[in-house]
N, C-alpha and C positions, 0 to 999 in steps of 0.2 A: 503493500499498501502505499509507504513512505518514497518508495524507486517510483513509483508512479507518479505523485508528486512535484519527485524534484525534475521528473522529465518532460511533464506538464509545465514546468517553471520555466527548464529549459527550454520548451518549441515554443512558448511563449515570448521568452527573451528573443530569440531565434526569429521568431514572424517582426517583432516589432522593429530589433532593429534593422531589419530587410527594408521594409516599409517607412519608416519615420525616420533613419539618420540622416537621408537627401535632406529633408525640411530643417535639420536642426543645424545642419551642416550650412545651408544657406541663409541662416537666421544668424550664425554664426558668424558668418562671413560679413554679413551687411552689420550688425551689431560694429564688427570690429572694426569695419571700414568709418559707422557713422564716429566712433571712440577715435579714432584716427585726426579724422576731419578735424573734431571736434578741436583735438588736444595742439594741432595746429595754432587752431581760431586762436583759442586761448595763450598760445605763444606770444599772438598778435596783439590782444588786448589786453594781455597783461595792467600795462598803467592807465585802463579805463576799465576800474571795477563795474561799472552798471553794467555795460558790456559783456564782461567778463561772467557776471552774475546771470547774465538772461542766457550768451549760451548756453554754461553748465546746467541751468534748468531745463532749458530744450532737448541739451541731452542726455539728461535724463530721464525726462519727461520720454526721449523715444526709443532709449536703452531698456526702459521700462514696457513700451509695449512691445516692440523685439523680442525683448529676452522672456516678459512674463514678469511675476510677482519675486522678485527675486534681493534680499537685505545685502549682498556687496553695492550693489547702487548706492546705499544711501551712506555707507564710508567716505567713496568716491566721489559724491556729492560733497563732505563737510570737509575734503580733502581741497577740493578743489575752490571750495569757497575761502581758505584761510588765503588771505595777500602775497606772495609772491614766492607761492607753491606750484605755478600753472606752469614753470620750466619743466616739472617734472610730468611725467605722459602717466597719469593717476589712472585716465577713462581706457586708455587703450588696456593698464594693469587689472583693472575690474574685470571689464571683458577679458582678458586668460584669464584669471580667476576662476571665473564661472564658467568659461569652456573645459578648462583642467576640473573643475568639481565634480563639473557634470560628468567625464568621461570616466575619474574615479570610482561614481556612482555605480553610474551601468556596470562597469567589472566586478565591482564590487558583488551589485545583484545580483552578475549572469550568472556569479558563484555558485549560488544557494541554490 
């Protein structure tokens, strides 16, 4: 009985990875592009705080829409709100951390 449950989980994971990995990759690629453009624009708008805040709020909103409800977006928004830290690519780091977290989560779930 236990082997049948494990086999069914493996089969479901295999089916989910076949059909849904493509949309996840597309979403992550779009999110990474948005984060890269945002970090480049923030670098140019570092000395104009209202513009930088607007760019960061728009970026957080877009990433929220693209990636869904992710808590990692909030620390990125807080880090970008600190003056002088726009020189660091926080949005790219946020998206990369979400991608890595999802990949490790899928691998550990697939092992079950």
